[in-house]
C-alpha positions, 0 to 999 in steps of 0.5 A: 657154709659158715666155718668161722665167725669174728665179731662181738658177743651180742648176748648169751643164753644157757645153750647158745650165744648171738655173735654180731658180725658187721651188724648181722646176729648169728645164733651159735650153739656151744657146749656148756664149758665153751659157753662159760669161756666166751667173753662178756657181752659186747666183747670181741670173739673169734669162733670156729663154726660147723654148719648143720643143715636139715630140712627144718633147720639151719644151725651153727655150732661153735668152738674155741679150739680146733681140737674141740671142733674135731672131736665134735665131728668125730662124735657126730659120726657115731651111730645115733649121735647128733649135734645136740648130743655131741654138745652134751658130751662136750659139756661133760668134760674138757677136751683132753679129759674126754679124749682120755676117757674115750681112749681108755674105754672108761664107759662108766665115767662117760655114762655119768655125763648128764644125758649120756646113758650106758649104751651111748657111752659104749658106742662112743668108746667102740667107735672112737677109742682109736680115732681120738688119738690125734686129738689127744696129741694135739691137746697135749701139744697145746699144753692143755690139761684137764681142769683140776677139781679144786679149780672148778669153783673159780671156773664156775664163778667165771662162767656165771659172770660171763652169763651176766650174773653179778659177782655176789650172786655167782659166788653164792650159787657156786658155794651152794652147788659145791655144798650140795654136790661136793667140791669134786663134782664135775664142772657140768654138774656144778654149773647146772646146780648153780643155775638151779640155785640162781633160779630158785633164789637160794 
């Protein structure tokens, strides 16, 4: 099984990226947050990978940190949570923030993640509340903290630039998203709104 890839970013899409390793392109699925942190096309990258094999598919899921990978593993062990839904959850909050929400049993907050309903949020809390403690400790040890709302805009612009948009386009889309949703909206919500603005030419 593939567990790690070290090469260059060949191209990025909205949900995945292709990594060129010695002339072989590997398509890897990432969370929205992690995808936005990947280097620009042509730049070197080193990612952790989980391989998921099914009868009809052979998929790779990528992560930049062990904490994110470990949390992905815990999420996919939850009843009726597959790898795609796990990435959706990871797209909603930074790892330390997500771990905190799970450990505190914040069902309402988890339910606000796009694609995660109340029942799923309740299952996540029920099954992971105690299991995420070690990940939380690692996140704290790494000095990682949840991104402040005020920093969402700069992170958003950076993510859009990494997807190949020009600086003026990225800044305008970030401004439109902030105006529509408010500056304190989650990164994921702002990211989706910015992409919608870019597609509509706003």
